[in-house]
C-alpha positions as CSV (number, residue, x, y, z in Angstrom):
1,X,-138.9,-74.4,91.5
2,X,-136.4,-73.0,93.9
3,X,-133.0,-71.4,94.3
4,X,-129.5,-72.5,95.1
5,X,-126.4,-70.9,96.5
6,X,-124.6,-68.6,94.1
7,X,-123.5,-70.4,91.0
8,X,-119.9,-70.5,89.8
9,X,-119.4,-68.1,86.8
10,X,-119.1,-71.0,84.2
11,X,-122.1,-72.8,85.6
12,X,-124.1,-69.5,85.7
13,X,-123.3,-68.9,82.0
14,X,-124.4,-72.5,81.1
15,X,-127.7,-72.1,83.0
16,X,-128.3,-68.6,81.6
17,X,-127.9,-69.9,78.1
18,X,-131.1,-72.0,78.6
19,X,-133.2,-69.6,80.6
20,X,-136.1,-67.4,79.3
21,X,-137.7,-64.6,81.3
22,X,-141.1,-65.5,82.6
23,X,-144.3,-63.8,81.5
24,X,-147.3,-62.8,83.6
25,X,-148.7,-65.4,86.0
26,X,-145.4,-66.9,87.2
27,X,-146.0,-68.8,90.5
28,X,-143.5,-66.6,92.3
29,X,-144.9,-63.3,91.0
30,X,-145.0,-60.7,93.8
31,X,-142.8,-62.8,96.1
32,X,-139.7,-61.2,97.5
33,X,-136.4,-63.1,98.0
34,X,-134.0,-62.4,100.9
35,X,-130.2,-62.4,100.3
36,X,-129.7,-64.8,103.3
37,X,-131.6,-66.6,106.0
38,X,-133.1,-64.1,108.3
39,X,-131.9,-61.1,106.2
40,X,-134.1,-58.2,105.4
41,X,-132.1,-57.4,102.3
42,X,-134.3,-58.1,99.3
43,X,-132.8,-59.3,96.1
44,X,-133.7,-57.9,92.7
45,X,-134.7,-60.9,90.7
46,X,-135.8,-61.8,87.2
47,X,-138.2,-64.7,87.2
48,X,-137.6,-67.4,84.7
49,X,-139.9,-69.7,82.8
50,X,-140.1,-72.9,85.0
51,X,-139.0,-75.2,82.1
52,X,-135.4,-76.3,83.1
53,X,-134.7,-79.3,85.3
54,X,-131.6,-79.2,87.5
55,X,-130.1,-81.8,89.8
56,X,-129.4,-80.4,93.2
57,X,-127.9,-81.6,96.5
58,X,-130.2,-81.0,99.4
59,X,-130.2,-81.5,103.2
60,X,-133.8,-82.5,103.8
61,X,-134.1,-80.5,107.1
62,X,-137.1,-78.1,106.7
63,X,-138.0,-75.3,109.1
64,X,-141.4,-73.6,108.6
65,X,-141.7,-74.9,105.1
66,X,-138.2,-73.7,104.1
67,X,-135.0,-75.8,103.6
68,X,-132.8,-75.1,106.6
69,X,-129.6,-75.4,104.6
70,X,-128.9,-74.0,101.1
71,X,-129.4,-76.2,98.0
72,X,-126.4,-76.8,95.9
73,X,-126.6,-77.0,92.1
74,X,-125.1,-80.2,90.6
75,X,-126.0,-80.1,86.9
76,X,-128.6,-79.3,84.3
77,X,-130.7,-82.2,83.3
78,X,-131.4,-81.4,79.7
79,X,-132.5,-85.0,79.2
80,X,-135.6,-84.4,81.5
81,X,-138.5,-82.1,81.0
82,X,-140.4,-80.3,83.8
83,X,-143.4,-82.5,83.1
84,X,-141.2,-85.6,83.9
85,X,-140.6,-84.4,87.5
86,X,-143.2,-84.7,90.2
87,X,-144.0,-81.6,92.2
88,X,-142.4,-81.3,95.6
89,X,-144.1,-83.6,98.0
90,X,-145.7,-85.7,95.2
91,X,-144.5,-88.9,93.6
92,X,-142.5,-91.7,95.1
93,X,-140.3,-91.2,98.1
94,X,-136.7,-90.0,97.5
95,X,-134.1,-92.7,97.1
96,X,-131.5,-93.0,99.8
97,X,-128.0,-92.2,98.7
């Protein structure tokens, strides 16, 4: 689970068509999200069921457990379920490329 930079409107609609609001017990329940690195502005968010898989572009630099650079959405992977994807830090090493 994670977040990306702001999505383009057409991508936002595509993703939104597949989202469902989360019920009680979501892993991020009670967590606040800042609008930018180091910002104190808190975003108003609606947590979603963690069922969709998306392909993202990531710079692997991490600072205190947080990606140093924003993740960029590439595409939804409707051919993959969340159970098919290892949790962050588990599974085989990422492929170079």
